[in-house]
C-alpha positions in Angstrom: 5.7 24.1 4.7 4.0 21.4 6.8 4.9 17.7 6.6 1.7 16.8 4.8 2.3 19.4 2.1 5.8 18.1 1.6 4.5 14.6 1.2 2.1 15.6 -1.5 4.8 17.6 -3.3 7.3 14.8 -3.1 4.8 12.2 -4.1 3.6 14.1 -7.1 7.1 14.8 -8.2 8.0 11.1 -7.9 5.0 10.1 -9.9 5.7 12.6 -12.7 9.4 11.8 -12.9 8.8 8.0 -12.9 6.2 8.4 -15.6 8.6 10.5 -17.7 11.2 7.8 -17.3 8.9 4.9 -17.9 6.6 5.9 -20.8 8.1 5.1 -24.2 6.9 8.3 -25.8 8.7 10.5 -23.3 11.9 12.3 -24.4 13.7 11.0 -21.2 12.4 7.4 -21.5 14.8 5.0 -19.8 12.9 1.8 -19.0 9.3 0.7 -18.6 10.3 -0.7 -15.2 10.0 2.8 -13.8 6.3 2.3 -13.9 6.7 0.0 -10.9 7.9 2.9 -8.9 4.8 4.9 -10.0 2.6 2.1 -8.7 4.6 1.9 -5.4 4.1 5.6 -4.7 0.4 5.4 -5.7 -0.2 2.4 -3.4 1.5 4.2 -0.5 -0.7 7.3 -1.0 -3.7 5.1 -1.1 -2.9 3.2 2.1 -2.1 6.4 3.9 -5.6 7.7 3.1 -7.1 4.6 4.8 -4.7 4.2 7.7 -3.9 7.9 8.3 -0.2 7.0 8.6 2.5 7.8 6.0 6.2 6.9 6.3 7.3 9.9 4.2 5.4 12.2 6.6 7.1 10.6 9.6 10.5 11.2 7.8 9.6 14.8 7.0 8.7 15.4 10.7 12.0 13.9 11.9 13.8 16.2 9.4 12.1 19.2 11.1 9.0 19.9 9.1 6.1 21.0 11.3 3.2 18.6 11.6 0.4 21.0 10.3 -3.3 20.5 10.7 
């Protein structure tokens, strides 16, 4: 898998997990403060769309994931 694919998989997983932990109706609810993490991931994805730079993608490349197209 390429670094940009991994970023989207990790970002989506983080968002779904933090929503499950932060929404009161969820069976694994822990605290509504997890919704701040959801917002953090969303803001990072938004800024990477404008700036064409993503820290997670840089990390994935340093860990050996190919850059992709």
